[in-house]
Predicted model as a PDB file, atoms N, CA, C, CB and O in Angstrom, pLDDT in the B-factor column:
MODEL        1                                                                  
ATOM      1  N   MET A   1      -0.446  31.318 -44.092  1.00 81.00           N  
ATOM      2  CA  MET A   1      -0.339  32.177 -43.252  1.00 81.00           C  
ATOM      3  C   MET A   1      -0.152  33.764 -43.990  1.00 81.00           C  
ATOM      4  CB  MET A   1       0.766  31.669 -42.380  1.00 81.00           C  
ATOM      5  O   MET A   1       0.711  33.917 -44.854  1.00 81.00           O  
ATOM      6  N   LYS A   2      -1.069  34.940 -43.547  1.00 84.00           N  
ATOM      7  CA  LYS A   2       0.041  36.163 -44.161  1.00 84.00           C  
ATOM      8  C   LYS A   2       0.529  35.890 -43.343  1.00 84.00           C  
ATOM      9  CB  LYS A   2      -0.078  37.708 -44.428  1.00 84.00           C  
ATOM     10  O   LYS A   2       0.348  35.216 -42.329  1.00 84.00           O  
ATOM     11  N   ARG A   3       1.730  36.847 -44.095  1.00 82.00           N  
ATOM     12  CA  ARG A   3       3.058  37.890 -44.038  1.00 82.00           C  
ATOM     13  C   ARG A   3       2.285  38.526 -42.722  1.00 82.00           C  
ATOM     14  CB  ARG A   3       3.453  39.184 -45.679  1.00 82.00           C  
ATOM     15  O   ARG A   3       2.960  38.131 -41.771  1.00 82.00           O  
ATOM     16  N   GLU A   4       1.290  39.250 -42.258  1.00 89.00           N  
ATOM     17  CA  GLU A   4       0.738  40.634 -41.301  1.00 89.00           C  
ATOM     18  C   GLU A   4       0.949  39.516 -39.983  1.00 89.00           C  
ATOM     19  CB  GLU A   4      -1.375  41.484 -41.659  1.00 89.00           C  
ATOM     20  O   GLU A   4       1.786  39.579 -39.082  1.00 89.00           O  
ATOM     21  N   ARG A   5      -0.267  38.335 -40.246  1.00 90.00           N  
ATOM     22  CA  ARG A   5      -0.451  37.642 -38.844  1.00 90.00           C  
ATOM     23  C   ARG A   5       1.116  36.761 -38.384  1.00 90.00           C  
ATOM     24  CB  ARG A   5      -1.936  36.396 -39.022  1.00 90.00           C  
ATOM     25  O   ARG A   5       1.274  36.430 -37.209  1.00 90.00           O  
ATOM     26  N   ALA A   6       2.100  36.478 -39.351  1.00 84.00           N  
ATOM     27  CA  ALA A   6       3.180  36.118 -39.112  1.00 84.00           C  
ATOM     28  C   ALA A   6       3.855  37.233 -38.512  1.00 84.00           C  
ATOM     29  CB  ALA A   6       3.711  35.595 -40.143  1.00 84.00           C  
ATOM     30  O   ALA A   6       4.409  36.870 -37.475  1.00 84.00           O  
ATOM     31  N   THR A   7       4.009  38.351 -38.744  1.00 88.00           N  
ATOM     32  CA  THR A   7       5.017  39.646 -38.384  1.00 88.00           C  
ATOM     33  C   THR A   7       3.828  39.811 -37.349  1.00 88.00           C  
ATOM     34  CB  THR A   7       5.487  41.150 -39.732  1.00 88.00           C  
ATOM     35  O   THR A   7       3.704  41.023 -37.525  1.00 88.00           O  
ATOM     36  N   THR A   8       3.017  39.563 -36.558  1.00 93.00           N  
ATOM     37  CA  THR A   8       2.186  39.834 -35.362  1.00 93.00           C  
ATOM     38  C   THR A   8       3.085  38.815 -34.349  1.00 93.00           C  
ATOM     39  CB  THR A   8       0.356  39.422 -35.583  1.00 93.00           C  
ATOM     40  O   THR A   8       3.778  39.075 -33.365  1.00 93.00           O  
ATOM     41  N   LEU A   9       2.761  37.525 -35.036  1.00 89.00           N  
ATOM     42  CA  LEU A   9       3.108  36.356 -33.824  1.00 89.00           C  
ATOM     43  C   LEU A   9       4.349  36.324 -33.920  1.00 89.00           C  
ATOM     44  CB  LEU A   9       2.546  34.813 -33.923  1.00 89.00           C  
ATOM     45  O   LEU A   9       4.630  36.488 -32.733  1.00 89.00           O  
ATOM     46  N   VAL A  10       5.553  36.216 -34.569  1.00 85.00           N  
ATOM     47  CA  VAL A  10       6.420  36.914 -34.372  1.00 85.00           C  
ATOM     48  C   VAL A  10       7.522  38.254 -33.463  1.00 85.00           C  
ATOM     49  CB  VAL A  10       6.100  36.919 -34.980  1.00 85.00           C  
ATOM     50  O   VAL A  10       8.625  38.266 -32.915  1.00 85.00           O  
ATOM     51  N   GLU A  11       6.632  39.046 -33.687  1.00 90.00           N  
ATOM     52  CA  GLU A  11       6.619  40.458 -32.732  1.00 90.00           C  
ATOM     53  C   GLU A  11       6.201  40.168 -31.551  1.00 90.00           C  
ATOM     54  CB  GLU A  11       5.705  41.641 -33.175  1.00 90.00           C  
ATOM     55  O   GLU A  11       6.764  40.796 -30.655  1.00 90.00           O  
ATOM     56  N   ASP A  12       5.459  39.481 -31.256  1.00 90.00           N  
ATOM     57  CA  ASP A  12       4.953  39.049 -29.860  1.00 90.00           C  
ATOM     58  C   ASP A  12       5.981  37.892 -29.399  1.00 90.00           C  
ATOM     59  CB  ASP A  12       3.285  38.458 -29.915  1.00 90.00           C  
ATOM     60  O   ASP A  12       6.363  37.796 -28.233  1.00 90.00           O  
ATOM     61  N   MET A  13       6.330  37.146 -30.288  1.00 85.00           N  
ATOM     62  CA  MET A  13       7.410  35.966 -29.553  1.00 85.00           C  
ATOM     63  C   MET A  13       8.567  36.583 -29.131  1.00 85.00           C  
ATOM     64  CB  MET A  13       7.952  34.733 -30.546  1.00 85.00           C  
ATOM     65  O   MET A  13       9.288  36.093 -28.262  1.00 85.00           O  
ATOM     66  N   LEU A  14       8.827  37.789 -29.777  1.00 84.00           N  
ATOM     67  CA  LEU A  14       9.939  38.545 -29.015  1.00 84.00           C  
ATOM     68  C   LEU A  14       9.654  39.329 -28.256  1.00 84.00           C  
ATOM     69  CB  LEU A  14      10.739  39.170 -29.626  1.00 84.00           C  
ATOM     70  O   LEU A  14      10.509  39.720 -27.463  1.00 84.00           O  
ATOM     71  N   ARG A  15       8.385  39.826 -28.228  1.00 87.00           N  
ATOM     72  CA  ARG A  15       8.321  40.532 -26.778  1.00 87.00           C  
ATOM     73  C   ARG A  15       8.096  40.096 -25.694  1.00 87.00           C  
ATOM     74  CB  ARG A  15       7.593  41.319 -26.649  1.00 87.00           C  
ATOM     75  O   ARG A  15       7.997  40.805 -24.693  1.00 87.00           O  
ATOM     76  N   ARG A  16       7.919  38.256 -25.720  1.00 85.00           N  
ATOM     77  CA  ARG A  16       8.058  38.131 -24.228  1.00 85.00           C  
ATOM     78  C   ARG A  16       9.488  37.420 -24.234  1.00 85.00           C  
ATOM     79  CB  ARG A  16       6.746  37.200 -23.424  1.00 85.00           C  
ATOM     80  O   ARG A  16      10.284  37.557 -23.305  1.00 85.00           O  
ATOM     81  N   LEU A  17       9.694  36.782 -25.169  1.00 82.00           N  
ATOM     82  CA  LEU A  17      11.354  36.143 -25.271  1.00 82.00           C  
ATOM     83  C   LEU A  17      12.412  37.418 -24.065  1.00 82.00           C  
ATOM     84  CB  LEU A  17      12.098  36.320 -27.608  1.00 82.00           C  
ATOM     85  O   LEU A  17      13.238  37.047 -23.230  1.00 82.00           O  
ATOM     86  N   ASP A  18      12.023  38.852 -24.358  1.00 83.00           N  
ATOM     87  CA  ASP A  18      12.730  39.640 -24.071  1.00 83.00           C  
ATOM     88  C   ASP A  18      12.365  39.958 -22.442  1.00 83.00           C  
ATOM     89  CB  ASP A  18      12.635  40.647 -25.088  1.00 83.00           C  
ATOM     90  O   ASP A  18      13.270  40.028 -21.610  1.00 83.00           O  
ATOM     91  N   GLU A  19      10.817  40.159 -22.052  1.00 84.00           N  
ATOM     92  CA  GLU A  19      10.429  39.874 -21.142  1.00 84.00           C  
ATOM     93  C   GLU A  19      10.973  38.863 -19.910  1.00 84.00           C  
ATOM     94  CB  GLU A  19       9.584  39.693 -21.609  1.00 84.00           C  
ATOM     95  O   GLU A  19      11.211  39.048 -18.717  1.00 84.00           O  
ATOM     96  N   GLY A  20      11.048  37.690 -20.813  1.00 78.00           N  
ATOM     97  CA  GLY A  20      11.942  35.671 -19.645  1.00 78.00           C  
ATOM     98  C   GLY A  20      10.753  35.756 -19.244  1.00 78.00           C  
ATOM     99  O   GLY A  20      10.798  34.659 -18.688  1.00 78.00           O  
ATOM    100  N   THR A  21       9.717  36.102 -19.038  1.00 75.00           N  
ATOM    101  CA  THR A  21       8.684  35.596 -17.873  1.00 75.00           C  
ATOM    102  C   THR A  21       7.526  34.425 -18.363  1.00 75.00           C  
ATOM    103  CB  THR A  21       7.784  37.022 -17.309  1.00 75.00           C  
ATOM    104  O   THR A  21       6.539  34.062 -17.723  1.00 75.00           O  
ATOM    105  N   ASP A  22       7.869  34.072 -19.382  1.00 76.00           N  
ATOM    106  CA  ASP A  22       6.524  33.133 -20.325  1.00 76.00           C  
ATOM    107  C   ASP A  22       7.530  31.962 -20.565  1.00 76.00           C  
ATOM    108  CB  ASP A  22       5.728  33.973 -22.198  1.00 76.00           C  
ATOM    109  O   ASP A  22       8.418  32.026 -21.416  1.00 76.00           O  
ATOM    110  N   TRP A  23       7.237  30.452 -19.418  1.00 78.00           N  
ATOM    111  CA  TRP A  23       7.643  29.078 -20.010  1.00 78.00           C  
ATOM    112  C   TRP A  23       6.777  28.847 -21.252  1.00 78.00           C  
ATOM    113  CB  TRP A  23       7.427  27.829 -18.927  1.00 78.00           C  
ATOM    114  O   TRP A  23       5.661  29.218 -21.617  1.00 78.00           O  
ATOM    115  N   PRO A  24       7.620  28.187 -21.682  1.00 81.00           N  
ATOM    116  CA  PRO A  24       8.694  27.672 -22.155  1.00 81.00           C  
ATOM    117  C   PRO A  24       9.785  28.626 -22.907  1.00 81.00           C  
ATOM    118  CB  PRO A  24       8.225  26.693 -22.941  1.00 81.00           C  
ATOM    119  O   PRO A  24      10.869  28.224 -23.330  1.00 81.00           O  
ATOM    120  N   LEU A  25       9.252  30.091 -23.005  1.00 77.00           N  
ATOM    121  CA  LEU A  25       9.746  30.760 -24.043  1.00 77.00           C  
ATOM    122  C   LEU A  25      10.985  31.204 -22.883  1.00 77.00           C  
ATOM    123  CB  LEU A  25       8.635  31.983 -24.904  1.00 77.00           C  
ATOM    124  O   LEU A  25      11.915  31.687 -23.529  1.00 77.00           O  
ATOM    125  N   THR A  26      11.109  31.202 -22.300  1.00 78.00           N  
ATOM    126  CA  THR A  26      12.499  31.320 -21.632  1.00 78.00           C  
ATOM    127  C   THR A  26      13.201  30.132 -21.717  1.00 78.00           C  
ATOM    128  CB  THR A  26      12.451  31.688 -20.197  1.00 78.00           C  
ATOM    129  O   THR A  26      14.194  30.035 -20.995  1.00 78.00           O  
ATOM    130  N   LEU A  27      12.781  28.804 -22.751  1.00 83.00           N  
ATOM    131  CA  LEU A  27      14.286  27.695 -22.655  1.00 83.00           C  
ATOM    132  C   LEU A  27      14.939  28.277 -24.394  1.00 83.00           C  
ATOM    133  CB  LEU A  27      13.697  25.189 -22.593  1.00 83.00           C  
ATOM    134  O   LEU A  27      15.983  28.054 -25.007  1.00 83.00           O  
ATOM    135  N   VAL A  28      13.733  29.065 -24.684  1.00 80.00           N  
ATOM    136  CA  VAL A  28      14.534  29.595 -26.291  1.00 80.00           C  
ATOM    137  C   VAL A  28      15.901  30.261 -26.453  1.00 80.00           C  
ATOM    138  CB  VAL A  28      13.675  30.743 -27.005  1.00 80.00           C  
ATOM    139  O   VAL A  28      16.176  31.307 -25.865  1.00 80.00           O  
ATOM    140  N   ASP A  29      16.668  29.691 -27.187  1.00 83.00           N  
ATOM    141  CA  ASP A  29      18.292  30.868 -27.205  1.00 83.00           C  
ATOM    142  C   ASP A  29      18.571  31.066 -28.360  1.00 83.00           C  
ATOM    143  CB  ASP A  29      19.854  30.340 -26.586  1.00 83.00           C  
ATOM    144  O   ASP A  29      19.717  31.418 -28.639  1.00 83.00           O  
ATOM    145  N   GLU A  30      17.414  30.862 -29.547  1.00 84.00           N  
ATOM    146  CA  GLU A  30      17.524  31.450 -30.699  1.00 84.00           C  
ATOM    147  C   GLU A  30      16.324  31.665 -31.580  1.00 84.00           C  
ATOM    148  CB  GLU A  30      18.394  30.806 -31.303  1.00 84.00           C  
ATOM    149  O   GLU A  30      15.302  31.521 -30.909  1.00 84.00           O  
ATOM    150  N   VAL A  31      16.115  31.909 -32.632  1.00 81.00           N  
ATOM    151  CA  VAL A  31      15.002  31.994 -33.351  1.00 81.00           C  
ATOM    152  C   VAL A  31      15.225  32.456 -35.208  1.00 81.00           C  
ATOM    153  CB  VAL A  31      14.148  33.092 -32.445  1.00 81.00           C  
ATOM    154  O   VAL A  31      15.390  33.608 -35.608  1.00 81.00           O  
ATOM    155  N   TYR A  32      15.183  31.567 -35.834  1.00 85.00           N  
ATOM    156  CA  TYR A  32      15.165  31.044 -37.113  1.00 85.00           C  
ATOM    157  C   TYR A  32      14.352  31.552 -38.121  1.00 85.00           C  
ATOM    158  CB  TYR A  32      14.907  29.877 -37.042  1.00 85.00           C  
ATOM    159  O   TYR A  32      13.803  30.596 -38.668  1.00 85.00           O  
ATOM    160  N   LEU A  33      13.896  32.988 -38.806  1.00 81.00           N  
ATOM    161  CA  LEU A  33      13.488  32.665 -40.010  1.00 81.00           C  
ATOM    162  C   LEU A  33      14.124  32.463 -41.435  1.00 81.00           C  
ATOM    163  CB  LEU A  33      12.785  33.377 -40.092  1.00 81.00           C  
ATOM    164  O   LEU A  33      15.206  32.819 -41.903  1.00 81.00           O  
ATOM    165  N   PHE A  34      12.845  31.622 -42.058  1.00 83.00           N  
ATOM    166  CA  PHE A  34      12.989  31.104 -43.329  1.00 83.00           C  
ATOM    167  C   PHE A  34      12.508  31.343 -44.260  1.00 83.00           C  
ATOM    168  CB  PHE A  34      12.872  30.247 -43.422  1.00 83.00           C  
ATOM    169  O   PHE A  34      11.790  32.335 -44.132  1.00 83.00           O  
ATOM    170  N   GLY A  35      12.509  30.758 -45.661  1.00 84.00           N  
ATOM    171  CA  GLY A  35      11.310  31.197 -46.727  1.00 84.00           C  
ATOM    172  C   GLY A  35      11.804  32.578 -47.330  1.00 84.00           C  
ATOM    173  O   GLY A  35      12.822  33.272 -47.342  1.00 84.00           O  
ATOM    174  N   SER A  36      10.058  32.588 -47.995  1.00 83.00           N  
ATOM    175  CA  SER A  36      10.285  34.044 -48.289  1.00 83.00           C  
ATOM    176  C   SER A  36      10.014  35.532 -47.496  1.00 83.00           C  
ATOM    177  CB  SER A  36       9.631  34.124 -49.313  1.00 83.00           C  
ATOM    178  O   SER A  36      10.021  36.700 -47.884  1.00 83.00           O  
ATOM    179  N   TYR A  37       9.713  34.722 -45.874  1.00 78.00           N  
ATOM    180  CA  TYR A  37       9.859  35.655 -44.741  1.00 78.00           C  
ATOM    181  C   TYR A  37      11.096  36.510 -44.778  1.00 78.00           C  
ATOM    182  CB  TYR A  37       9.858  34.903 -43.477  1.00 78.00           C  
ATOM    183  O   TYR A  37      11.168  37.732 -44.912  1.00 78.00           O  
ATOM    184  N   ALA A  38      12.206  35.484 -44.608  1.00 80.00           N  
ATOM    185  CA  ALA A  38      13.292  35.659 -44.747  1.00 80.00           C  
ATOM    186  C   ALA A  38      14.295  36.501 -45.528  1.00 80.00           C  
ATOM    187  CB  ALA A  38      13.378  34.888 -44.834  1.00 80.00           C  
ATOM    188  O   ALA A  38      15.407  36.970 -45.284  1.00 80.00           O  
ATOM    189  N   ARG A  39      13.522  36.506 -46.487  1.00 84.00           N  
ATOM    190  CA  ARG A  39      14.359  36.626 -47.918  1.00 84.00           C  
ATOM    191  C   ARG A  39      13.666  38.011 -48.349  1.00 84.00           C  
ATOM    192  CB  ARG A  39      14.085  35.156 -49.222  1.00 84.00           C  
ATOM    193  O   ARG A  39      14.067  38.692 -49.293  1.00 84.00           O  
ATOM    194  N   GLY A  40      12.039  38.492 -47.131  1.00 80.00           N  
ATOM    195  CA  GLY A  40      11.861  39.707 -47.471  1.00 80.00           C  
ATOM    196  C   GLY A  40      11.092  39.961 -48.544  1.00 80.00           C  
ATOM    197  O   GLY A  40      10.702  41.109 -48.761  1.00 80.00           O  
ATOM    198  N   ALA A  41      10.698  38.681 -49.544  1.00 80.00           N  
ATOM    199  CA  ALA A  41       9.556  38.322 -50.479  1.00 80.00           C  
ATOM    200  C   ALA A  41       7.927  38.584 -50.007  1.00 80.00           C  
ATOM    201  CB  ALA A  41       9.744  36.777 -50.751  1.00 80.00           C  
ATOM    202  O   ALA A  41       7.240  38.410 -49.000  1.00 80.00           O  
ATOM    203  N   THR A  42       7.809  38.968 -51.015  1.00 71.00           N  
ATOM    204  CA  THR A  42       5.984  38.863 -50.531  1.00 71.00           C  
ATOM    205  C   THR A  42       5.441  37.814 -50.892  1.00 71.00           C  
ATOM    206  CB  THR A  42       4.923  39.908 -51.144  1.00 71.00           C  
ATOM    207  O   THR A  42       4.252  37.616 -50.641  1.00 71.00           O  
TER     208      THR A  42                                                      
ENDMDL                                                                          
END                                                                             
């Protein structure tokens, strides 16, 4: 997956978590990023 697409998906998920309205996202307590994305590598 390209970094741009991953960023879009993560931002959308975080926005929906903040809103607290979309099940099953209301069940999420933590989100972990790993690998090159977490390191900030391209």
